[in-house]
MARMIKOL-840010 format. One record per residue: x, y, z of N, C-alpha, C in turn. Coordinates in steps of 0.05 Angstrom, whole numbers, plus 32768, in hexadecimal, padded with zeros to 4 digits. Example, Ala and Ser with C-alpha at 12.3 -4.5 7.8 and 13.67 -1.06 7.14 Angstrom:
! residues 2
81087F8E809C80F67FA6809C81087FBE809C
81017FD3808E81117FEB808F81028001809D
//
This chain:
! residues 234
876387DA86CA877587EB86DA878D87F286C9
8794880B86C787AA881486B887C2881986CA
87D9880C86C487EF880D86D687FB882986DA
87F8883A86C58805885486C687F1886A86CD
87DA886386D887C5887686DB87C9888A86F2
87D98883870687DD8895871C87FB88998720
880388B1872B881F88B6872F882B88A38743
8844889B873E8852888A87518867889A875F
88698897877A887C88A6878A88968896878B
88AC88A1878388C58892878288DA88A18794
88D8889E87AE88EC88AB87BF8901889687C7
88FD888887DD890F887387E588FE885B87EB
890A884387E788FA882B87EA890B881587F6
89018808880A890E87F2881788FC87DA8817
890587C4880D88F487AC880B890287958819
88F38787882A88FF8771883888ED87598837
88F98741883788E98729883B88D787228824
88BD8724882988A887198817889D872E8805
8899872787EB8890873A87D78874873587CD
8865872587DB884B871D87D18839873587CC
883A874987DD8829876087D98836877687C7
884F877B87CA885A879387BD8866878E87A2
88708776879C887A8771878288628772876F
886587808759884E87858748883F879C8754
884D87AF8760883F87C5876E882F87D6875B
883887D88741882987E8872E880D87DC872A
880C87C2872887F287B5872387E087B5873B
87EC87B1875287DC87B1876A87D687CC8776
87E387E0876C87DE87FB877587EB88008790
880087F08797880E87F487AF8826880587A9
8825881F87AF8839883287A68841884387BD
8859884E87BC8861886087D1887E886687D3
8887887287E988A2887A87ED88B2886387FA
88B78865881488C5884F882188B288398827
88B78822881B88A4880B881E88B287F4882A
88A887EA884188B587D5884F88A287BE8852
88AA87A5884A8899878E884F88A98779885E
889A8769886D88A88753887B8897873A8879
88A2872488808893870B8881887F870C8897
886A86FB8897885686FA88AC886486F488C7
885B870288DC886686FE88F7885186F28909
885686D98912884286CC8923883F86DB893E
885486E78948885386F589618842870E895F
883F87188946882F873089428813872A893A
880B8710893A87F08708893487EB87048916
88018704890687FE86FF88EA87FD86E188E5
87F686D988CD87F486BD88C787FF86B888AB
880986A088A68815869A888C8800868E8879
87E98687888387D4867B887287BE8690886E
87AE868C88588798869E88548783869A886A
877C86B08878876B86AD8890874E86AA8889
873F869F889C8722869E889A871686B688A9
870486C4889C86F886DC88A886E986D588C1
86EB86E588D686DD86E188EF86C186EE88EE
86BB86FC88D986A2870A88D586A5871D88BD
8691872C88B78692873E88A08685875988A7
868D876D889986828788889E868187978883
866987A1887C866687B18864867187CE886A
867E87D98855868987F48858867C88078843
86698817884B865B88298838866B88428833
867D884A8845868E8861884286A9885C884E
86BD886A884486D98865884C86DC8866886A
86E98852887586F088528892870A88608895
870A887688A48722888688A88730887D88C2
8749887788C08758886C88D7876F887F88DF
876F888588F9878688928905878D8881891E
87A6887D892387AD886A893887AD884E892D
87A1883B893B87A1881F8933878488158930
877F8808891A876587FB8916876A87DD8913
875F87CE8926876187B08926874787A5891C
874787998904872F878E88F8872887738903
8739876789148734874C8920872D8737890B
873A873A88F48737872788DE871A872588D3
870B873B88D686F2873D88C886F6874488AB
86E3873C889A86E48743887E86D4875D8879
86E18771886E86D5878A886886D0878C884A
86B98794884286B38795882586A287AE881F
86A587B88807869787D087FF867987CE87FB
866B87E38801864E87E487FE8647880087F4
8631880287E58629881C87DA863E882687C6
8648883F87CA865B884B87B88675883B87B7
867B882C87CC8694881C87CD868F87FF87C5
867787F987BD867087DD87B7866987D8879A
867487E88788866C87E5876C867F87D4875B
869687CC876886AB87BE875986B687CE8742
86B487E8874486BD87FA872F86DC87FA872E
86E788008716870488028712870C881F870F
86FC883287188702884E8717871988558729
872E8863871D8745886A872D873F887D8743
8729888C8742872488A1875687118898876C
870A887E876C86F78875878087038874879C
86F2887387B086FB887387CB8707885987D4
8714885987EB8720884187F7870E8837880E
8710881E881587028814882C870E881F8846
8729882288468737882E885D874988448854
8749885A8863875B8870885E876B88748878
87868872887687978873888E87A5888E888F
87A2889A88A687B088B388AB87CE88AD88AF
87DE88C288AF87FB88BF88B3880188B088CD
880F889A88CB8817888B88E38803887688EC
87ED887388DD87D8886088E587E0884388E0
87D3883188EE87D8881488EB87BD880688E5
87BD87F688D087A587E588CA87AE87C888CD
87A087B988DE87A9879D88E28792878A88E3
8798877188DD8785875B88DF876B876188D0
876E876788B68757876E88A58757875D888C
874087548884873C8747886A872B87598859
87358761884287268773883187198763881B
86FF875F881E86F0874E880B86E5875D87F3
86D7874E87E286CB875A87CA86AE876287D0
86A6877A87C586B6878E87B686C9879D87C9
86E287A187BE86F787AC87CF86FD87C987C9
86EF87D587B686F387F287AF871187F787AB
871C880C87B68738881287B28749880A87CA
873F87F687D9874F87EA87EE875787FD8804
877188028807877B8813881D878A882B8811
87858842881D8795885A881687A48863882F
87BF8866882C87CF8871884287D6888E883B
87CF88A0884C87D488BD884787F088C5884F
87FE88B4885E881988BA88678826889F886F
8839889F888188448886888B882D88758896
882F885B8892881A8849889C8825882D889E
8817881C88AD881E880088AF880587EF88A9
880887DC889787F487C8889187FE87AD889C
87F187A388B187FA878B88BE87E5877588BB
87EB875F88AE87D9874988AC87BF8752889E
87C28760888787AC8769887787AB8757885E
8793874D88578790873A8842877C8744882D
8783873E88148771874587FD876B872C87EE
8755871D87F4874E870687E48747870E87C7
873D872687C48736873087A9873C874E87A8
875187558799875A87718798874587808787
873E87988791872C87A98782873B87B9876E
873687D4876C874587E48759876387E38760
876987E7877A878487E58784878287D6879F
879887CA87A7879987BE87C2879F87D487D6
87B587E287D387BC87F787E587CB880D87D6
87C5882687DC87D3883C87CF87DF884E87E4
87F9885287E28808886287F6880B887E87EA
87FC889187F687F988AC87EA880788C287F9
881988BB880C882888CF881A883A88DE8807
884088F7880D8850890887FB886C890D8807
887189058820888A890A882C889E88F48826
88B788FC882088CC88E8881A88D388D88832
88CB88E1884A88D188D3886388BC88BF886B
88A688BE885B889188AB8861889A888E885F
8891887D8871889888618871887F88508871
887C883E885F8865882C885D886D88108863
886088038876886787E8887E885087D58878
885787C08869884487AA8863884E87918871
884187888886884A877288968836875B8895
883E8745888A882C872F8887881687348872
88018725887387EB8728886087F1871D8844
87E08723883187E4871A881687CE87228803
87D3871F87E987BF872587D487C4871287BD
87AF870987B087B286F9879887BB870B8781
87D08704877287DA8714875C87D087088742
87BA8714873787AF870C871D87AD8726870D
87BE872986F887BF874186E887B3873C86CD
879E874B86C58791874786AC8788876286A1
878B876586868781877D8679878F87968684
87A98796868487B987AB869087CC87B8867C
87CF87D2867E87E387E1866E87FB87E7867F
881287DF8677882B87E48685883D87F68675
8846880C86818856881F86738873881E867D
88868818866B88A28817867288AC88348675
88C28839868488D58825868E88CD881A86A9
88D1880186AD88CF87F386C788DE87D986C4
88E887CE86DB88F887B686D988E7879D86D6
88D0879C86E488BF878486E388A3878B86E9
8890877C86DF8874878186E4886C877586FF
8875875D8705886D8750871E8884873E8728
8886873B874288998729874E888C871A8765
889187008767888486F0877C889886DD8788
889286D487A088A486C187AE889B86A487A9
88AA8696879988A3867B879188A2866987AA
88B5866C87BC88B6865A87D3889F865E87E7
8891867487E58879867887F6885F867087E8
8862866587D0884A865D87C2883B867487B4
8847868B87B3883B86A287A58839869D8787
882486A7877A882286A3875E881986BE8751
881F86C18738881686D88728880C86CD870D
87F386D5870787E686CD86EE87E286E686DD
87EB86E686C587EA86FE86B487DC86F88699
87CC870B869087BF8708867587B88724866B
87B78727865287B08741864587C187588650
87DC8754864F87EE8768865887F987778641
87F58791864087FE87A3862A881687B38634
882D87B08628884587BD8631884D87D3861D
884F87EB86278855880286168872880C861B
887E8818860688988824860788AE8811860E
88AC87F8860588C087E4860B88C787D485F2
88D287E185DD88D787D485C488EB87BD85C6
88FE87BF85D9891287AA85DC890A879585F1
88F2879785FB88E78783860D88F9877E8625
8901879586328912879386498902878E8663
88E88796866388D88792867B88D387758680
88DB876B869888D6874F869E88B9874C86A8
88AC873786A08890873486A5888B872A86C2
8899871586CA8895870A86E488B086FF86EF
88B78708870788D08700871388CA86EF872B
88D986D9872E88D586C7874588EB86CC875A
88E386CC877388F586D1878988F486BA879E
890A86B887AD890B86A687C4890886B887DC
88F186B987E888EC86C987FF88FB86BF8818
88FD86D0882C890C86C8884488FF86D5885D
890986CD887488FE86D7888D891086EB889B
892186F9888B8934870C8896892F87278889
8941873A888F893F87548883894E87568869
89578740885F89658740884589518741882E
895B874B8818894A874A88008945872D87F8
892D872787EE8929870C87E3893B870787CC
894386EE87C7895686E787B2894786E18798
894F86EE8783894386E88769894C86CC875F
893986BC8756894086A1874E8938869B8731
892B86AE8724892486AA8708890E86BD86FF
890986BD86E588F386CE86DB88E786C186C2
88D086CB86BB88C286BF86A488AD86AB86AC
889D86A286998888868F869F8893867486A6
8888866886BB8890864C86C28878863A86C6
8860864586C38848863586C5883F863086E2
8850863786F58849863287118848864D8721
885E865A8723885F867487318857868B871F
8863868C8708885D86A186F4884D869586DD
8834869C86DD8821868E86CA881886A286B4
8823869F869D881A86AE8686882686A2866D
881B86A986568825869F863C882E86B7862B
883D86B28616884686C88605882F86D785F9
881986C985F5880186D685E987F486E985FC
87FC86E8861687F086FB862A87FC87168628
881287198618882287328617881F873F85FC
881A875985FD881A876985E4882C878185E8
883E878685D58851879D85D7884787B285C3
884687CB85CE883D87E185BE885287F785BB
//
């Protein structure tokens, strides 16, 4: 997966609480305009632990969602054209959300294809990616007023064989107090001769609308897992 392969929309961005999904957005393919995340909400049916699937459903063609789609914590996985485990940037998604749509209580299993595409404002509530495909979620709205909400859920952050093109502040950020981890290998960083791009930033997540607090950066063997040999500067 090439980090600079698709255009990134940079309008306005609001981030709150937990960064498990959106920090490292370049790598996970979670991109967009106004992006809001919150901690899991028990009253909304979210959970703080990795859920057990209540069943499974093969997806041979993209499921198009308008309104609300409740997956009831079933595992959805690609089949046929969506089941090749391809890393093609142009492949389809398991779910395509229309403007204003809500996807909730879904586990996106392997093969995961291109995960979720939001065509405008959307809400992902309690959506889980045990194994990220080409991208976890891509926010493709073109309006500066679009708002993307990621509430609860989670994805494993394992970055390998990736090209990163500066300028950017950091490749990935994770909440150490929530047990989030990021493992990096074969990372090629371009246009950064002074090595200003931080590889992995650790945060103290919270249960409020405040920004998480940065508590450190760099490899620590626990939250941020990588070695100097994992990095190549070009």
